[in-house]
N, C-alpha and C positions, 0 to 999 in steps of 0.2 A: 819526580821530586816536586812538590808545589807549591810548597813554601819552606822558608828556612827561617828561624828565630820571628816568629811570626808574634806578635804582642797583641795583644787586648785581654779588656776585664780584669788589670791586675796581674796578668799571669802571661808569660811564655813559652810556646810550643814549640820545642827545638826543631821538631821536621815534622812536617805534613806531608805523606806519600799517598801514593794512589795509584788504580789503574781500574777504568773502565770506570763501575757506582761504588769499587768499593776504596776507602779512604780508612789511613791510620794515621792517629796521633801518636807522635814518638818521644816519650822522654830519654834524653842519654843522659847516662850518668857513667862519670870515668873515675873505676875504684879498683884497687888492690883486692880486695876480698867483697864477699858477698852480702858487704853494708849497701851496696847498690840499691838492693830491691829496699831497701828498710829507709833506704832516703826519700821514697816517694810517699810522704806520709798521708793522713786522711785529709789535711789541710792542702797538702801540693795536689791530691786528685780533685778537690774543690773546685780551686783555682784553674787547673787545665781542664775542667770539664767546662766551667765557665768560659773560659777564653773556645773552647771546643764549639760551645753554643756558638759563639758571635760570627765564627768562621762559618758555621755551617748554615746560619742565616742567610748567606750571599751566596753558596752553592748548592746546586742542585746535588744531593748523592742518597744514593742507593742502600749504603751500608758503611757502618763505623765504627772504630774501635780504636782503643787505647792498649799503645804496646810500650814495653820499656826495654831500652837497650843498653845494657851493659858492657861499656871497653873495659875490660881486664889489662892492667897492668903488671905484667911480670917481672921481678926482679933482676930480670937477662936482659930488660927493654923490648922484650916482647909483647905485643898485643893482640890480645882474643876478644870476639864478639860473642856474648850471648844474646838471645831474644825471650821476651817475654810477651806473646800474643794475647790480648785479651786479657790485659794485666790487671782491669779494675774497672 
């Protein structure tokens, strides 16, 4: 993990993770249903891109992408995780 709750350009990136020259900007959504995917609207994507550009201006990165992590809360208290890489 490179950063957590990193803020810039009017947005917050939940997680910035990387290995070598590969960096992922991760938006985390906790929802009981698939509305997590819909919560990352085009406006939200635009703000996240601006924040990522601000971070990238200070770091030497070969490749980057955006990921959405959906934390699924079950009625029984269980948790699940689904990842959407190259989300936008």
